[in-house]
VOKOL-62826 format. One line per 5 residues: number of its first residue (from 0); their letters; for each residue x, y, z of C-alpha. Coordinates in steps of 0.25 Angstrom, whole numbers, padded with zeros to 4 digits. Layout:
N
NUM = a = X,Y,Z; ...
***
This chain:
69
0 = klskd = 0052,-0094,-0087; 0039,-0088,-0083; 0028,-0087,-0093; 0018,-0076,-0095; 0007,-0085,-0090
5 = gfvky = 0015,-0089,-0078; 0018,-0075,-0075; 0004,-0071,-0075; 0000,-0082,-0066; 0010,-0078,-0056
10 = lmsde = 0005,-0064,-0057; -0009,-0068,-0054; -0005,-0079,-0043; -0007,-0078,-0028; 0008,-0078,-0027
15 = napvf = 0008,-0064,-0033; -0004,-0058,-0026; -0003,-0043,-0023; -0008,-0046,-0008; -0005,-0057,0002
20 = ldkle = -0017,-0067,-0001; -0017,-0072,0013; -0020,-0058,0018; -0032,-0056,0010; -0041,-0062,0020
25 = ewmdm = -0036,-0053,0032; -0047,-0045,0038; -0045,-0031,0044; -0055,-0021,0050; -0055,-0010,0040
30 = dqpls = -0067,-0003,0046; -0058,0008,0052; -0055,0022,0047; -0042,0022,0038; -0034,0030,0048
35 = hyyin = -0035,0018,0058; -0027,0009,0049; -0012,0009,0047; -0009,0010,0033; 0006,0008,0029
40 = sshnt = 0007,0018,0017; 0015,0030,0016; 0018,0031,0001; 0023,0045,-0002; 0016,0051,0010
45 = ylsgr = 0029,0058,0013; 0029,0066,0000; 0024,0080,0000; 0024,0081,-0015; 0026,0073,-0027
50 = qiggk = 0030,0058,-0026; 0043,0061,-0035; 0050,0073,-0030; 0041,0077,-0018; 0045,0081,-0005
55 = stvem = 0044,0071,0006; 0041,0075,0020; 0036,0069,0033; 0025,0080,0034; 0017,0072,0024
60 = yrqvl = 0017,0060,0034; 0012,0070,0045; 0001,0075,0036; -0004,0061,0033; -0004,0056,0047
65 = lagc = -0011,0069,0052; -0022,0066,0041; -0024,0053,0047; -0019,0045,0036
***
């Protein structure tokens, strides 16, 4: 059985870190304009309306790409 203290220790431990601790020291050149970097994120980009019940369309991707995002 896991105690409350044991659970809290696990939550705060390196084993439960939200990032890979061995990657924290990686250095990257981040001096370029944002549009020079590949960003893998498209959350709801395809929606032309509300998140729930909104219409999805590829036109939204076209608009975002033309805007340089």
